[in-house]
PyMOL Python script that loads the backbone (N, CA, C, O; Angstrom):
from pymol import cmd

cmd.read_pdbstr("""\
ATOM      1  N   UNK A   1       0.036 -14.561 -15.381  1.00  0.00           N
ATOM      2  CA  UNK A   1       0.346 -15.128 -14.084  1.00  0.00           C
ATOM      3  C   UNK A   1       0.199 -16.628 -14.178  1.00  0.00           C
ATOM      4  O   UNK A   1      -0.752 -17.133 -14.777  1.00  0.00           O
ATOM      5  N   UNK A   2       1.122 -17.328 -13.598  1.00  0.00           N
ATOM      6  CA  UNK A   2       1.059 -18.789 -13.619  1.00  0.00           C
ATOM      7  C   UNK A   2       0.141 -19.283 -12.504  1.00  0.00           C
ATOM      8  O   UNK A   2      -0.814 -18.597 -12.137  1.00  0.00           O
ATOM      9  N   UNK A   3       0.412 -20.425 -11.983  1.00  0.00           N
ATOM     10  CA  UNK A   3      -0.472 -21.044 -10.991  1.00  0.00           C
ATOM     11  C   UNK A   3      -0.540 -20.271  -9.681  1.00  0.00           C
ATOM     12  O   UNK A   3      -1.505 -20.426  -8.932  1.00  0.00           O
ATOM     13  N   UNK A   4       0.458 -19.442  -9.384  1.00  0.00           N
ATOM     14  CA  UNK A   4       0.482 -18.708  -8.125  1.00  0.00           C
ATOM     15  C   UNK A   4       1.138 -19.479  -6.998  1.00  0.00           C
ATOM     16  O   UNK A   4       1.225 -18.992  -5.871  1.00  0.00           O
ATOM     17  N   UNK A   5       1.595 -20.675  -7.299  1.00  0.00           N
ATOM     18  CA  UNK A   5       2.233 -21.506  -6.282  1.00  0.00           C
ATOM     19  C   UNK A   5       3.703 -21.645  -6.627  1.00  0.00           C
ATOM     20  O   UNK A   5       4.056 -22.136  -7.699  1.00  0.00           O
ATOM     21  N   UNK A   6       4.556 -21.211  -5.717  1.00  0.00           N
ATOM     22  CA  UNK A   6       5.990 -21.284  -5.933  1.00  0.00           C
ATOM     23  C   UNK A   6       6.621 -22.242  -4.948  1.00  0.00           C
ATOM     24  O   UNK A   6       5.931 -23.045  -4.320  1.00  0.00           O
ATOM     25  N   UNK A   7       7.925 -22.160  -4.815  1.00  0.00           N
ATOM     26  CA  UNK A   7       8.628 -23.076  -3.922  1.00  0.00           C
ATOM     27  C   UNK A   7       8.380 -22.768  -2.454  1.00  0.00           C
ATOM     28  O   UNK A   7       8.672 -23.600  -1.596  1.00  0.00           O
ATOM     29  N   UNK A   8       7.845 -21.586  -2.146  1.00  0.00           N
ATOM     30  CA  UNK A   8       7.504 -21.234  -0.767  1.00  0.00           C
ATOM     31  C   UNK A   8       6.004 -21.317  -0.507  1.00  0.00           C
ATOM     32  O   UNK A   8       5.545 -20.884   0.550  1.00  0.00           O
ATOM     33  N   UNK A   9       5.251 -21.847  -1.418  1.00  0.00           N
ATOM     34  CA  UNK A   9       3.809 -21.947  -1.227  1.00  0.00           C
ATOM     35  C   UNK A   9       3.083 -20.949  -2.117  1.00  0.00           C
ATOM     36  O   UNK A   9       3.618 -20.490  -3.126  1.00  0.00           O
ATOM     37  N   UNK A  10       1.866 -20.624  -1.729  1.00  0.00           N
ATOM     38  CA  UNK A  10       1.022 -19.726  -2.518  1.00  0.00           C
ATOM     39  C   UNK A  10       1.462 -18.277  -2.330  1.00  0.00           C
ATOM     40  O   UNK A  10       1.747 -17.850  -1.211  1.00  0.00           O
ATOM     41  N   UNK A  11       1.515 -17.537  -3.409  1.00  0.00           N
ATOM     42  CA  UNK A  11       1.843 -16.120  -3.390  1.00  0.00           C
ATOM     43  C   UNK A  11       0.785 -15.356  -2.604  1.00  0.00           C
ATOM     44  O   UNK A  11      -0.396 -15.689  -2.696  1.00  0.00           O
ATOM     45  N   UNK A  12       1.172 -14.342  -1.833  1.00  0.00           N
ATOM     46  CA  UNK A  12       0.221 -13.606  -0.995  1.00  0.00           C
ATOM     47  C   UNK A  12      -0.825 -12.858  -1.818  1.00  0.00           C
ATOM     48  O   UNK A  12      -1.918 -12.589  -1.320  1.00  0.00           O
ATOM     49  N   UNK A  13      -0.511 -12.521  -3.062  1.00  0.00           N
ATOM     50  CA  UNK A  13      -1.432 -11.765  -3.905  1.00  0.00           C
ATOM     51  C   UNK A  13      -2.262 -12.652  -4.829  1.00  0.00           C
ATOM     52  O   UNK A  13      -3.132 -12.160  -5.549  1.00  0.00           O
ATOM     53  N   UNK A  14      -2.001 -13.937  -4.811  1.00  0.00           N
ATOM     54  CA  UNK A  14      -2.692 -14.824  -5.737  1.00  0.00           C
ATOM     55  C   UNK A  14      -4.212 -14.841  -5.555  1.00  0.00           C
ATOM     56  O   UNK A  14      -4.931 -14.866  -6.554  1.00  0.00           O
ATOM     57  N   UNK A  15      -4.732 -14.827  -4.319  1.00  0.00           N
ATOM     58  CA  UNK A  15      -6.198 -14.772  -4.180  1.00  0.00           C
ATOM     59  C   UNK A  15      -6.816 -13.515  -4.820  1.00  0.00           C
ATOM     60  O   UNK A  15      -7.914 -13.571  -5.373  1.00  0.00           O
ATOM     61  N   UNK A  16      -6.106 -12.397  -4.739  1.00  0.00           N
ATOM     62  CA  UNK A  16      -6.599 -11.168  -5.370  1.00  0.00           C
ATOM     63  C   UNK A  16      -6.554 -11.290  -6.887  1.00  0.00           C
ATOM     64  O   UNK A  16      -7.439 -10.789  -7.582  1.00  0.00           O
ATOM     65  N   UNK A  17      -5.526 -11.955  -7.399  1.00  0.00           N
ATOM     66  CA  UNK A  17      -5.433 -12.200  -8.838  1.00  0.00           C
ATOM     67  C   UNK A  17      -6.596 -13.063  -9.306  1.00  0.00           C
ATOM     68  O   UNK A  17      -7.189 -12.803 -10.353  1.00  0.00           O
ATOM     69  N   UNK A  18      -6.920 -14.090  -8.528  1.00  0.00           N
ATOM     70  CA  UNK A  18      -8.042 -14.964  -8.887  1.00  0.00           C
ATOM     71  C   UNK A  18      -9.362 -14.196  -8.909  1.00  0.00           C
ATOM     72  O   UNK A  18     -10.191 -14.403  -9.794  1.00  0.00           O
ATOM     73  N   UNK A  19      -9.555 -13.301  -7.924  1.00  0.00           N
ATOM     74  CA  UNK A  19     -10.774 -12.475  -7.897  1.00  0.00           C
ATOM     75  C   UNK A  19     -10.851 -11.596  -9.135  1.00  0.00           C
ATOM     76  O   UNK A  19     -11.899 -11.501  -9.773  1.00  0.00           O
ATOM     77  N   UNK A  20      -9.733 -10.951  -9.475  1.00  0.00           N
ATOM     78  CA  UNK A  20      -9.702 -10.089 -10.660  1.00  0.00           C
ATOM     79  C   UNK A  20      -9.952 -10.904 -11.923  1.00  0.00           C
ATOM     80  O   UNK A  20     -10.731 -10.491 -12.782  1.00  0.00           O
ATOM     81  N   UNK A  21      -9.312 -12.035 -12.041  1.00  0.00           N
ATOM     82  CA  UNK A  21      -9.456 -12.877 -13.226  1.00  0.00           C
ATOM     83  C   UNK A  21     -10.900 -13.367 -13.372  1.00  0.00           C
ATOM     84  O   UNK A  21     -11.444 -13.377 -14.476  1.00  0.00           O
ATOM     85  N   UNK A  22     -11.510 -13.766 -12.279  1.00  0.00           N
ATOM     86  CA  UNK A  22     -12.898 -14.223 -12.322  1.00  0.00           C
ATOM     87  C   UNK A  22     -13.822 -13.091 -12.758  1.00  0.00           C
ATOM     88  O   UNK A  22     -14.722 -13.304 -13.571  1.00  0.00           O
ATOM     89  N   UNK A  23     -13.606 -11.896 -12.226  1.00  0.00           N
ATOM     90  CA  UNK A  23     -14.407 -10.735 -12.619  1.00  0.00           C
ATOM     91  C   UNK A  23     -14.212 -10.423 -14.091  1.00  0.00           C
ATOM     92  O   UNK A  23     -15.176 -10.159 -14.811  1.00  0.00           O
ATOM     93  N   UNK A  24     -12.973 -10.453 -14.535  1.00  0.00           N
ATOM     94  CA  UNK A  24     -12.638 -10.092 -15.914  1.00  0.00           C
ATOM     95  C   UNK A  24     -13.317 -11.019 -16.916  1.00  0.00           C
ATOM     96  O   UNK A  24     -13.886 -10.560 -17.906  1.00  0.00           O
ATOM     97  N   UNK A  25     -13.258 -12.305 -16.663  1.00  0.00           N
ATOM     98  CA  UNK A  25     -13.815 -13.258 -17.622  1.00  0.00           C
ATOM     99  C   UNK A  25     -15.328 -13.409 -17.523  1.00  0.00           C
ATOM    100  O   UNK A  25     -15.968 -13.871 -18.468  1.00  0.00           O
ATOM    101  N   UNK A  26     -15.906 -13.025 -16.387  1.00  0.00           N
ATOM    102  CA  UNK A  26     -17.358 -13.119 -16.253  1.00  0.00           C
ATOM    103  C   UNK A  26     -18.060 -11.811 -16.608  1.00  0.00           C
ATOM    104  O   UNK A  26     -19.289 -11.761 -16.645  1.00  0.00           O
ATOM    105  N   UNK A  27     -17.292 -10.753 -16.868  1.00  0.00           N
ATOM    106  CA  UNK A  27     -17.874  -9.449 -17.182  1.00  0.00           C
ATOM    107  C   UNK A  27     -18.497  -9.451 -18.574  1.00  0.00           C
ATOM    108  O   UNK A  27     -17.916  -9.957 -19.534  1.00  0.00           O
ATOM    109  N   UNK A  28     -19.683  -8.877 -18.658  1.00  0.00           N
ATOM    110  CA  UNK A  28     -20.385  -8.800 -19.941  1.00  0.00           C
ATOM    111  C   UNK A  28     -19.974  -7.559 -20.738  1.00  0.00           C
ATOM    112  O   UNK A  28     -20.093  -7.531 -21.963  1.00  0.00           O
ATOM    113  N   UNK A  29     -19.492  -6.538 -20.033  1.00  0.00           N
ATOM    114  CA  UNK A  29     -19.095  -5.293 -20.685  1.00  0.00           C
ATOM    115  C   UNK A  29     -17.758  -5.456 -21.401  1.00  0.00           C
ATOM    116  O   UNK A  29     -16.904  -6.236 -20.983  1.00  0.00           O
ATOM    117  N   UNK A  30     -17.597  -4.717 -22.471  1.00  0.00           N
ATOM    118  CA  UNK A  30     -16.302  -4.736 -23.171  1.00  0.00           C
ATOM    119  C   UNK A  30     -15.232  -3.985 -22.390  1.00  0.00           C
ATOM    120  O   UNK A  30     -14.063  -4.372 -22.402  1.00  0.00           O
ATOM    121  N   UNK A  31     -15.628  -2.915 -21.713  1.00  0.00           N
ATOM    122  CA  UNK A  31     -14.662  -2.094 -20.984  1.00  0.00           C
ATOM    123  C   UNK A  31     -14.236  -2.736 -19.669  1.00  0.00           C
ATOM    124  O   UNK A  31     -13.161  -2.440 -19.147  1.00  0.00           O
ATOM    125  N   UNK A  32     -15.077  -3.612 -19.136  1.00  0.00           N
ATOM    126  CA  UNK A  32     -14.829  -4.293 -17.862  1.00  0.00           C
ATOM    127  C   UNK A  32     -14.568  -3.307 -16.727  1.00  0.00           C
ATOM    128  O   UNK A  32     -13.713  -3.529 -15.870  1.00  0.00           O
ATOM    129  N   UNK A  33     -15.329  -2.211 -16.746  1.00  0.00           N
ATOM    130  CA  UNK A  33     -15.178  -1.170 -15.731  1.00  0.00           C
ATOM    131  C   UNK A  33     -15.541  -1.674 -14.338  1.00  0.00           C
ATOM    132  O   UNK A  33     -15.056  -1.136 -13.342  1.00  0.00           O
ATOM    133  N   UNK A  34     -16.379  -2.689 -14.256  1.00  0.00           N
ATOM    134  CA  UNK A  34     -16.764  -3.225 -12.957  1.00  0.00           C
ATOM    135  C   UNK A  34     -15.627  -3.985 -12.276  1.00  0.00           C
ATOM    136  O   UNK A  34     -15.725  -4.320 -11.096  1.00  0.00           O
ATOM    137  N   UNK A  35     -14.554  -4.258 -13.013  1.00  0.00           N
ATOM    138  CA  UNK A  35     -13.417  -4.995 -12.449  1.00  0.00           C
ATOM    139  C   UNK A  35     -12.293  -4.073 -11.972  1.00  0.00           C
ATOM    140  O   UNK A  35     -11.265  -4.552 -11.494  1.00  0.00           O
ATOM    141  N   UNK A  36     -12.476  -2.774 -12.095  1.00  0.00           N
ATOM    142  CA  UNK A  36     -11.421  -1.832 -11.702  1.00  0.00           C
ATOM    143  C   UNK A  36     -11.053  -1.966 -10.223  1.00  0.00           C
ATOM    144  O   UNK A  36      -9.863  -1.977  -9.909  1.00  0.00           O
ATOM    145  N   UNK A  37     -12.021  -2.070  -9.291  1.00  0.00           N
ATOM    146  CA  UNK A  37     -11.621  -2.228  -7.877  1.00  0.00           C
ATOM    147  C   UNK A  37     -10.800  -3.491  -7.620  1.00  0.00           C
ATOM    148  O   UNK A  37      -9.843  -3.464  -6.846  1.00  0.00           O
ATOM    149  N   UNK A  38     -11.170  -4.588  -8.263  1.00  0.00           N
ATOM    150  CA  UNK A  38     -10.409  -5.836  -8.078  1.00  0.00           C
ATOM    151  C   UNK A  38      -8.997  -5.689  -8.639  1.00  0.00           C
ATOM    152  O   UNK A  38      -8.039  -6.193  -8.053  1.00  0.00           O
ATOM    153  N   UNK A  39      -8.867  -5.001  -9.770  1.00  0.00           N
ATOM    154  CA  UNK A  39      -7.547  -4.769 -10.370  1.00  0.00           C
ATOM    155  C   UNK A  39      -6.689  -3.894  -9.463  1.00  0.00           C
ATOM    156  O   UNK A  39      -5.504  -4.166  -9.268  1.00  0.00           O
ATOM    157  N   UNK A  40      -7.296  -2.833  -8.903  1.00  0.00           N
ATOM    158  CA  UNK A  40      -6.555  -1.938  -8.009  1.00  0.00           C
ATOM    159  C   UNK A  40      -6.092  -2.670  -6.753  1.00  0.00           C
ATOM    160  O   UNK A  40      -4.978  -2.449  -6.279  1.00  0.00           O
ATOM    161  N   UNK A  41      -6.943  -3.541  -6.213  1.00  0.00           N
ATOM    162  CA  UNK A  41      -6.554  -4.315  -5.030  1.00  0.00           C
ATOM    163  C   UNK A  41      -5.362  -5.209  -5.339  1.00  0.00           C
ATOM    164  O   UNK A  41      -4.428  -5.307  -4.543  1.00  0.00           O
ATOM    165  N   UNK A  42      -5.397  -5.858  -6.493  1.00  0.00           N
ATOM    166  CA  UNK A  42      -4.304  -6.746  -6.883  1.00  0.00           C
ATOM    167  C   UNK A  42      -3.000  -5.958  -7.071  1.00  0.00           C
ATOM    168  O   UNK A  42      -1.948  -6.372  -6.584  1.00  0.00           O
ATOM    169  N   UNK A  43      -3.070  -4.833  -7.769  1.00  0.00           N
ATOM    170  CA  UNK A  43      -1.864  -4.033  -7.998  1.00  0.00           C
ATOM    171  C   UNK A  43      -1.330  -3.433  -6.698  1.00  0.00           C
ATOM    172  O   UNK A  43      -0.117  -3.310  -6.529  1.00  0.00           O
ATOM    173  N   UNK A  44      -2.220  -3.060  -5.783  1.00  0.00           N
ATOM    174  CA  UNK A  44      -1.781  -2.549  -4.482  1.00  0.00           C
ATOM    175  C   UNK A  44      -1.070  -3.640  -3.697  1.00  0.00           C
ATOM    176  O   UNK A  44      -0.075  -3.375  -3.022  1.00  0.00           O
ATOM    177  N   UNK A  45      -1.568  -4.851  -3.781  1.00  0.00           N
ATOM    178  CA  UNK A  45      -0.920  -5.975  -3.107  1.00  0.00           C
ATOM    179  C   UNK A  45       0.490  -6.194  -3.660  1.00  0.00           C
ATOM    180  O   UNK A  45       1.418  -6.487  -2.906  1.00  0.00           O
ATOM    181  N   UNK A  46       0.644  -6.053  -4.967  1.00  0.00           N
ATOM    182  CA  UNK A  46       1.949  -6.275  -5.584  1.00  0.00           C
ATOM    183  C   UNK A  46       2.941  -5.147  -5.290  1.00  0.00           C
ATOM    184  O   UNK A  46       4.095  -5.407  -4.950  1.00  0.00           O
ATOM    185  N   UNK A  47       2.492  -3.894  -5.422  1.00  0.00           N
ATOM    186  CA  UNK A  47       3.426  -2.764  -5.438  1.00  0.00           C
ATOM    187  C   UNK A  47       3.310  -1.802  -4.261  1.00  0.00           C
ATOM    188  O   UNK A  47       4.236  -1.024  -4.032  1.00  0.00           O
ATOM    189  N   UNK A  48       2.226  -1.822  -3.515  1.00  0.00           N
ATOM    190  CA  UNK A  48       2.029  -0.978  -2.325  1.00  0.00           C
ATOM    191  C   UNK A  48       2.095   0.522  -2.627  1.00  0.00           C
ATOM    192  O   UNK A  48       2.602   1.291  -1.810  1.00  0.00           O
ATOM    193  N   UNK A  49       1.590   0.945  -3.786  1.00  0.00           N
ATOM    194  CA  UNK A  49       1.644   2.362  -4.160  1.00  0.00           C
ATOM    195  C   UNK A  49       0.905   3.244  -3.157  1.00  0.00           C
ATOM    196  O   UNK A  49       1.435   4.268  -2.727  1.00  0.00           O
ATOM    197  N   UNK A  50      -0.305   2.859  -2.784  1.00  0.00           N
ATOM    198  CA  UNK A  50      -1.114   3.668  -1.862  1.00  0.00           C
ATOM    199  C   UNK A  50      -0.494   3.694  -0.473  1.00  0.00           C
ATOM    200  O   UNK A  50      -0.495   4.734   0.187  1.00  0.00           O
ATOM    201  N   UNK A  51       0.029   2.572  -0.027  1.00  0.00           N
ATOM    202  CA  UNK A  51       0.656   2.501   1.290  1.00  0.00           C
ATOM    203  C   UNK A  51       1.889   3.406   1.348  1.00  0.00           C
ATOM    204  O   UNK A  51       2.085   4.129   2.324  1.00  0.00           O
ATOM    205  N   UNK A  52       2.703   3.364   0.320  1.00  0.00           N
ATOM    206  CA  UNK A  52       3.911   4.192   0.274  1.00  0.00           C
ATOM    207  C   UNK A  52       3.551   5.667   0.258  1.00  0.00           C
ATOM    208  O   UNK A  52       4.186   6.469   0.943  1.00  0.00           O
ATOM    209  N   UNK A  53       2.533   6.036  -0.522  1.00  0.00           N
ATOM    210  CA  UNK A  53       2.103   7.431  -0.579  1.00  0.00           C
ATOM    211  C   UNK A  53       1.601   7.900   0.786  1.00  0.00           C
ATOM    212  O   UNK A  53       1.881   9.025   1.198  1.00  0.00           O
ATOM    213  N   UNK A  54       0.865   7.045   1.482  1.00  0.00           N
ATOM    214  CA  UNK A  54       0.357   7.414   2.810  1.00  0.00           C
ATOM    215  C   UNK A  54       1.500   7.593   3.809  1.00  0.00           C
ATOM    216  O   UNK A  54       1.479   8.536   4.600  1.00  0.00           O
ATOM    217  N   UNK A  55       2.480   6.721   3.788  1.00  0.00           N
ATOM    218  CA  UNK A  55       3.624   6.835   4.704  1.00  0.00           C
ATOM    219  C   UNK A  55       4.396   8.125   4.421  1.00  0.00           C
ATOM    220  O   UNK A  55       4.822   8.812   5.350  1.00  0.00           O
ATOM    221  N   UNK A  56       4.575   8.452   3.139  1.00  0.00           N
ATOM    222  CA  UNK A  56       5.266   9.700   2.794  1.00  0.00           C
ATOM    223  C   UNK A  56       4.506  10.920   3.292  1.00  0.00           C
ATOM    224  O   UNK A  56       5.114  11.879   3.767  1.00  0.00           O
ATOM    225  N   UNK A  57       3.181  10.889   3.187  1.00  0.00           N
ATOM    226  CA  UNK A  57       2.359  12.002   3.667  1.00  0.00           C
ATOM    227  C   UNK A  57       2.486  12.148   5.180  1.00  0.00           C
ATOM    228  O   UNK A  57       2.636  13.258   5.690  1.00  0.00           O
ATOM    229  N   UNK A  58       2.426  11.032   5.893  1.00  0.00           N
ATOM    230  CA  UNK A  58       2.549  11.066   7.353  1.00  0.00           C
ATOM    231  C   UNK A  58       3.914  11.592   7.761  1.00  0.00           C
ATOM    232  O   UNK A  58       4.013  12.409   8.676  1.00  0.00           O
ATOM    233  N   UNK A  59       4.970  11.133   7.096  1.00  0.00           N
ATOM    234  CA  UNK A  59       6.324  11.605   7.414  1.00  0.00           C
ATOM    235  C   UNK A  59       6.465  13.108   7.154  1.00  0.00           C
ATOM    236  O   UNK A  59       7.108  13.814   7.932  1.00  0.00           O
ATOM    237  N   UNK A  60       5.864  13.599   6.059  1.00  0.00           N
ATOM    238  CA  UNK A  60       5.947  15.022   5.741  1.00  0.00           C
ATOM    239  C   UNK A  60       5.244  15.857   6.809  1.00  0.00           C
ATOM    240  O   UNK A  60       5.758  16.899   7.214  1.00  0.00           O
ATOM    241  N   UNK A  61       4.085  15.414   7.264  1.00  0.00           N
ATOM    242  CA  UNK A  61       3.362  16.130   8.319  1.00  0.00           C
ATOM    243  C   UNK A  61       4.148  16.092   9.619  1.00  0.00           C
ATOM    244  O   UNK A  61       4.207  17.087  10.342  1.00  0.00           O
ATOM    245  N   UNK A  62       4.751  14.949   9.918  1.00  0.00           N
ATOM    246  CA  UNK A  62       5.554  14.831  11.126  1.00  0.00           C
ATOM    247  C   UNK A  62       6.762  15.773  11.088  1.00  0.00           C
ATOM    248  O   UNK A  62       7.073  16.427  12.084  1.00  0.00           O
ATOM    249  N   UNK A  63       7.442  15.839   9.937  1.00  0.00           N
ATOM    250  CA  UNK A  63       8.572  16.767   9.802  1.00  0.00           C
ATOM    251  C   UNK A  63       8.115  18.214   9.938  1.00  0.00           C
ATOM    252  O   UNK A  63       8.791  19.030  10.563  1.00  0.00           O
ATOM    253  N   UNK A  64       6.960  18.526   9.349  1.00  0.00           N
ATOM    254  CA  UNK A  64       6.416  19.881   9.434  1.00  0.00           C
ATOM    255  C   UNK A  64       6.089  20.237  10.883  1.00  0.00           C
ATOM    256  O   UNK A  64       6.396  21.339  11.335  1.00  0.00           O
ATOM    257  N   UNK A  65       5.472  19.316  11.605  1.00  0.00           N
ATOM    258  CA  UNK A  65       5.160  19.554  13.022  1.00  0.00           C
ATOM    259  C   UNK A  65       6.439  19.735  13.838  1.00  0.00           C
ATOM    260  O   UNK A  65       6.490  20.570  14.741  1.00  0.00           O
ATOM    261  N   UNK A  66       7.454  18.962  13.524  1.00  0.00           N
ATOM    262  CA  UNK A  66       8.733  19.085  14.228  1.00  0.00           C
ATOM    263  C   UNK A  66       9.347  20.459  13.983  1.00  0.00           C
ATOM    264  O   UNK A  66       9.804  21.118  14.917  1.00  0.00           O
ATOM    265  N   UNK A  67       9.356  20.886  12.725  1.00  0.00           N
ATOM    266  CA  UNK A  67       9.932  22.197  12.403  1.00  0.00           C
ATOM    267  C   UNK A  67       9.147  23.331  13.046  1.00  0.00           C
ATOM    268  O   UNK A  67       9.739  24.305  13.512  1.00  0.00           O
ATOM    269  N   UNK A  68       7.828  23.221  13.078  1.00  0.00           N
ATOM    270  CA  UNK A  68       7.006  24.251  13.723  1.00  0.00           C
ATOM    271  C   UNK A  68       7.255  24.296  15.223  1.00  0.00           C
ATOM    272  O   UNK A  68       7.357  25.378  15.801  1.00  0.00           O
ATOM    273  N   UNK A  69       7.354  23.134  15.857  1.00  0.00           N
ATOM    274  CA  UNK A  69       7.572  23.107  17.301  1.00  0.00           C
ATOM    275  C   UNK A  69       8.963  23.627  17.652  1.00  0.00           C
ATOM    276  O   UNK A  69       9.157  24.255  18.693  1.00  0.00           O
ATOM    277  N   UNK A  70       9.924  23.360  16.778  1.00  0.00           N
ATOM    278  CA  UNK A  70      11.280  23.872  17.010  1.00  0.00           C
ATOM    279  C   UNK A  70      11.299  25.397  16.913  1.00  0.00           C
ATOM    280  O   UNK A  70      11.982  26.070  17.685  1.00  0.00           O
ATOM    281  N   UNK A  71      10.541  25.931  15.956  1.00  0.00           N
ATOM    282  CA  UNK A  71      10.464  27.383  15.792  1.00  0.00           C
ATOM    283  C   UNK A  71       9.762  28.034  16.984  1.00  0.00           C
ATOM    284  O   UNK A  71      10.080  29.164  17.353  1.00  0.00           O
ATOM    285  N   UNK A  72       8.805  27.319  17.589  1.00  0.00           N
ATOM    286  CA  UNK A  72       8.073  27.848  18.754  1.00  0.00           C
ATOM    287  C   UNK A  72       8.807  27.600  20.061  1.00  0.00           C
ATOM    288  O   UNK A  72       8.428  28.155  21.093  1.00  0.00           O
ATOM    289  N   UNK A  73       9.844  26.783  20.038  1.00  0.00           N
ATOM    290  CA  UNK A  73      10.606  26.482  21.240  1.00  0.00           C
ATOM    291  C   UNK A  73      10.022  25.355  22.066  1.00  0.00           C
ATOM    292  O   UNK A  73      10.448  25.148  23.202  1.00  0.00           O
ATOM    293  N   UNK A  74       9.073  24.631  21.537  1.00  0.00           N
ATOM    294  CA  UNK A  74       8.506  23.501  22.271  1.00  0.00           C
ATOM    295  C   UNK A  74       9.264  22.231  21.909  1.00  0.00           C
ATOM    296  O   UNK A  74       9.980  22.179  20.909  1.00  0.00           O
ATOM    297  N   UNK A  75       9.093  21.214  22.736  1.00  0.00           N
ATOM    298  CA  UNK A  75       9.805  19.960  22.530  1.00  0.00           C
ATOM    299  C   UNK A  75       8.917  18.967  21.782  1.00  0.00           C
ATOM    300  O   UNK A  75       7.915  18.495  22.321  1.00  0.00           O
ATOM    301  N   UNK A  76       9.286  18.655  20.546  1.00  0.00           N
ATOM    302  CA  UNK A  76       8.559  17.674  19.733  1.00  0.00           C
ATOM    303  C   UNK A  76       9.594  16.755  19.113  1.00  0.00           C
ATOM    304  O   UNK A  76      10.483  17.204  18.390  1.00  0.00           O
ATOM    305  N   UNK A  77       9.478  15.481  19.396  1.00  0.00           N
ATOM    306  CA  UNK A  77      10.443  14.519  18.884  1.00  0.00           C
ATOM    307  C   UNK A  77       9.844  13.733  17.731  1.00  0.00           C
ATOM    308  O   UNK A  77       8.650  13.434  17.717  1.00  0.00           O
ATOM    309  N   UNK A  78      10.684  13.408  16.774  1.00  0.00           N
ATOM    310  CA  UNK A  78      10.282  12.520  15.693  1.00  0.00           C
ATOM    311  C   UNK A  78      10.616  11.108  16.133  1.00  0.00           C
ATOM    312  O   UNK A  78      11.767  10.799  16.443  1.00  0.00           O
ATOM    313  N   UNK A  79       9.611  10.258  16.156  1.00  0.00           N
ATOM    314  CA  UNK A  79       9.789   8.884  16.599  1.00  0.00           C
ATOM    315  C   UNK A  79      10.049   8.010  15.386  1.00  0.00           C
ATOM    316  O   UNK A  79       9.292   8.033  14.416  1.00  0.00           O
ATOM    317  N   UNK A  80      11.111   7.252  15.448  1.00  0.00           N
ATOM    318  CA  UNK A  80      11.426   6.322  14.368  1.00  0.00           C
ATOM    319  C   UNK A  80      11.186   4.909  14.877  1.00  0.00           C
ATOM    320  O   UNK A  80      11.789   4.489  15.864  1.00  0.00           O
ATOM    321  N   UNK A  81      10.309   4.181  14.207  1.00  0.00           N
ATOM    322  CA  UNK A  81       9.997   2.836  14.639  1.00  0.00           C
ATOM    323  C   UNK A  81      11.125   1.849  14.318  1.00  0.00           C
ATOM    324  O   UNK A  81      11.234   0.797  14.949  1.00  0.00           O
ATOM    325  N   UNK A  82      11.953   2.190  13.344  1.00  0.00           N
ATOM    326  CA  UNK A  82      13.028   1.272  12.952  1.00  0.00           C
ATOM    327  C   UNK A  82      14.228   1.329  13.897  1.00  0.00           C
ATOM    328  O   UNK A  82      15.073   0.435  13.871  1.00  0.00           O
ATOM    329  N   UNK A  83      14.313   2.365  14.729  1.00  0.00           N
ATOM    330  CA  UNK A  83      15.441   2.500  15.654  1.00  0.00           C
ATOM    331  C   UNK A  83      15.177   1.888  17.026  1.00  0.00           C
ATOM    332  O   UNK A  83      15.992   2.037  17.937  1.00  0.00           O
ATOM    333  N   UNK A  84      14.053   1.205  17.181  1.00  0.00           N
ATOM    334  CA  UNK A  84      13.670   0.597  18.471  1.00  0.00           C
ATOM    335  C   UNK A  84      13.597   1.616  19.590  1.00  0.00           C
ATOM    336  O   UNK A  84      13.938   1.322  20.735  1.00  0.00           O
ATOM    337  N   UNK A  85      13.145   2.832  19.248  1.00  0.00           N
ATOM    338  CA  UNK A  85      12.936   3.868  20.262  1.00  0.00           C
ATOM    339  C   UNK A  85      14.188   4.524  20.770  1.00  0.00           C
ATOM    340  O   UNK A  85      14.146   5.149  21.830  1.00  0.00           O
ATOM    341  N   UNK A  86      15.299   4.421  20.079  1.00  0.00           N
ATOM    342  CA  UNK A  86      16.553   4.988  20.567  1.00  0.00           C
ATOM    343  C   UNK A  86      16.811   6.393  20.039  1.00  0.00           C
ATOM    344  O   UNK A  86      17.924   6.898  20.184  1.00  0.00           O
ATOM    345  N   UNK A  87      15.813   7.044  19.426  1.00  0.00           N
ATOM    346  CA  UNK A  87      16.064   8.398  18.904  1.00  0.00           C
ATOM    347  C   UNK A  87      15.693   9.486  19.851  1.00  0.00           C
ATOM    348  O   UNK A  87      15.855  10.664  19.531  1.00  0.00           O
TER     349      UNK A  87
END
""", "prot")
cmd.dss("prot")
cmd.show_as("cartoon", "prot")
cmd.util.cbc("prot")
cmd.orient("prot")
């Protein structure tokens, strides 16, 4: 990683990178196991793996609830935030 400063200013994940880098170089252990949380925070900031997995889980439960309510004859709507409430 370079300086973390681009043409739009500081990268949003750069502070997390600095925390990880500081932990990594100050660690006395060879495995640097104490830096795993800082590394995970940095990678989550970059790629949003945990956030995407959580959204997929919520959507799956919502679809399941919709299908169950349809089978029972009750009214359950799936709300889409991207449609500005027009669904």
